[in-house]
N, C-alpha and C positions, 0 to 999 in steps of 0.2 A: 363591251367597253365603248364608251362614248368618245368620239374624236375631240381633239382639243378645240376645234372651231365650234362644234356643236355645244360643248360644255361652256365655252366662253359666251356664246349666244344666250344660253339658258341663264347664266349668272347675270348677264346684262339685263335680262327680263325681270330678274328678282330685285333690281334696283338696290344693289349693295352699295354702301358708302366706300370711299377710298380706303379707310382704315379697316373695314371688314374684308375688303379684297386682299389687302396686304397680309392680314392675319391668316386668311384662308390660304393664300399662296405659301406662306411659311409652313403651315400645317401640312399642306399637300406635299411640299418638298421634304418634310421631315420623315416621311415614310410611316411604317406601322408602329414605330417606337413612341411617337407622340411627343408633345411638348407641354411643359408645365407653364403656368402664367409667368413665373419668374424668368424662365428661359425666353419666353416671348418678349418680355420687357427688355432683356439684354440684347435682342436682335433688332428692336425698333426704337424709335425715339419718341414714342407716344407716352402720354401720361398713363399711369396705372388705371385710372378710371376709364380711359378710352379703350384700353385693351379689355377690361372687364365687360364694358358695354358691347364691344364687337363680339366677344365670345358668347355673351348671352343672346345676342341677336342671331348669330350663326347657329346656336343650339336650337333656338326657336324655329328656324327655317329648316332644321334637320340636315344641315350641311356638314356638321361635325358631331362627334360623340364625346362624352366625358366618361373616362374610366378611372378607377382608383390606381394610384401610383404604387406599384408593388415594393419599391425600395423605401418609400415614405408614405405610409397610409394616411397621413394628415393632408396630403395633397391630391389633386386631380391631375390627370394627363388628358390632353385634348388631342383627338385624332380625327382625320377626315372620315366622313360617313361613307 
């Protein structure tokens, strides 16, 4: 397990935007249950487009994973990788 300081240093090296950092922090604090995009929008004051962009970039950098929502198969749940 990586220490918080080491993790923060690696995230800084990835040059994440502020919105990406906030979304990642929310996902990391949510635990293994994950968060849907709608739940993310309820927690932040970003535009839906900003949240979608942040999720897409975090997926591309393999910092988060997308899994099907078992309670509603039309949605995805995002969890930290």
